[in-house]
Structure formats: C-alpha cells, structure tokens
N, C-alpha and C positions, 0 to 999 in steps of 0.2 A: 499546443496540442498535448493532451494527456494520453499516455498509453501505459501498459503494464508489461512486465517481462520478468522471467526467472533470473535471479542473480547468478545462477550457474551458466547461463547463456553468455556467449562472448559479447563484450561491450562493442557497440558500433557508434560511428560518428553521429548518426541521426538519432541516437538515444537522447542527445541534449543533456539537460541537467538530470542527474541520476539520484533518486531518493529511495533509500531502503525504508520500507514501511513495516518491517518485522520488529517485534519487541525483543526477540532473542537473536543474537548474531548467528548467521548461517554456518553450519558445520562445513569444514574443509575449505573455506574461502578466506584468504588473507585480505587484509585491508588494501594492499596494493592491487591484488587481482580484482577486487570488487569495483574499483574505479568509481567510488562514491563521491558525490558532491555534498550529500547530507544523509545522516541517519536520523530519521524522525520517528524514533521508537515510541514516543508518547502518543502517536496517532494510532498505533496498533490497538487491537481489541484488548480489553483487560485480561489479566491472567486467568481469572475465573471463567470468563467467556471463552477464551482460547482453549482452555482445558476441557470445558464442557463440550465444545464443538468437536474437538479431536479430529478434524478433517473428515467427518462423517457426512457424506453427501445427503443422507436422509435428514440431517439436521440443518441443511443449507438455508432453507427459507427462513427458519426461525433464527438461525445465527445472523443472517443478513439484517433482519428486522431489529434484533437486539443490538447489533453493532451500529446500525444507523442511529438508534436511540442514543448510544454512547457518544457517537460523533457530534450530535447536537450540543453536547456539553463541552466540546473542544473547539470553541469558536476561535481562539487565538491561533491554534495550529491550522485550522482551515483557512484563516486569513493569511497565514504564512504561505500556504500552498498557492493560494490565489495570487499573492504578490509574486511568488516565484514563477507562476505561469505567465504573468504579465511581463516579467523581465526576461523570460527565455521562450524561444519559439517552441521548444519541445521539452516536456517533462516526462521522464520514465519512472514509474513507481515500481520498485523492485521487491520481489518476494522470494521465499525459498521453498514453499510448499511444492510437492510433487504434482498435486492436482491443479491443473491450469484453469479449471472452471469453477472450483469451489475453494476460494481462499480470500483472505482479508483484502488483498489488493483489488480483486474483482469487485468486492462489495464497496470498497472505498471509491473506486472509479465510478461505479453506478451512483453512489451518493453524491459525488462531486458534479457529475453530469446532470443529475436531477436538480441539484441546488442551483446550477447555472441556468436551467430552463425556467426556474421559478421567478 
C-alpha cells in the first residue's frame, strides 16, 4: 500500500518503508528524527519545475502534468519504487511542503496509482 505523509509528522509503525521524495533535505529534521529507509531525491521534480511551481495552488494542474511528463523518463526509479512496494506491505512517501494537497508527493502518488491501473 502506498501513502503519503509530511516528514514533520511523527513516524508510526504502520508507515512501513519510509521514502523521502524531496530533492532538498527538509529544514529542521535530523537524519535520526526522519527515520528514513531511503532518500529518493532523483524522483523529485526538476529544480526548474520545482522553482516554477513555488507551491502556488493556481499552478497545480499544470505542475502535475509537467511532473508526470518528467516521471515518464525516470523508469529505473519508478521500477525501484514498484520493487519496494512488492517487498514491503506499506510504503510511505514523505514530503516537507506545508500544503498537503498541492505537492510533489501527491502528484507522484497519483502517477503511480494511474500507472498501476493501466
């Protein structure tokens, strides 16, 4: 099962395998406090896309479409996530954004679910 969670929220046993999907390390979080199993920064949006989006909800639809296009070129990383999902009952994709509805983890989760449905 795939789910998302802010890295600032307390780790829980049912998080399972914890994967940070941010390109930049979150402020104020030590590696110990993060309880990460993997930092997959390469799957995050490109710097130019991240900076253009700037967490502006008005740009959300266009951001998600552009990020999904970027993800189609990251087949090895997507395969890695698929393997991790097969090996672990729960995978939690971690992000640091304040906005819980408009961030790359939400877009990534939607992409992964739509790819699974195809």
